[in-house]
C-alpha positions, 0 to 999 in steps of 0.5 A: 035599790036599798042604801045601807048606812054605816054608823061610825063611832070612835073606839072610845064611844063603842067601848063605853057603850059595851061597858054600859050594856054590861052594867045594865045586863048585870042590873037585870040579873039583880046586881047593884053597881057600886063603882065604874071605871075605878082607878086603883092607885094614882096616875094613868099607869099603876100596877093595879090598873082600872076596874071596868065596874064593880057590882054586888048582890047579897054578900058577893062582890064581883069585879068585872072586865069588859072586852069588846071585839069585832069577831069571836076569834079575837076573844080568845086573845083578849085577856093576857096573863098580865091583864089578869094579874092587874085585875086581881090586884085591882080587886084586892086594892078595892077591898083594901080601900073599902073595908065594908066589903071585906066579908063579901065573897069575891069573884072576877067576871069577864064580859065579851061584847060584839056590838051591836048586841052580843054579850057573853058573860063568863062568871069566875073567869079570872082566879088566882091559884093559892 
């Protein structure tokens, strides 16, 4: 009789693992990670929030959000309009405080992760109509 062992890890650790896997995935695609868990502003709650990580390649800067869920149906509800606005504002905040990237083209990507190893990368998932 086979025994199945379930490894239990905290939501914080599994979220950290998901972000780590996405950063490594981007590095394998030629991106360089320039910031991770970047807090936009001071304090825990800011109107700009936190960027999971920021990557660059050539003259492109990519602001990435990682969403870890247990099943695929939850991905559809993973990113609310308010969260999208915070990520967009966070990207603007980052550029304001790092003017060396001002001339780079900006993109906002989302990674959906289902552990152990399912990663779905949606390029340009968040955008602002102007």
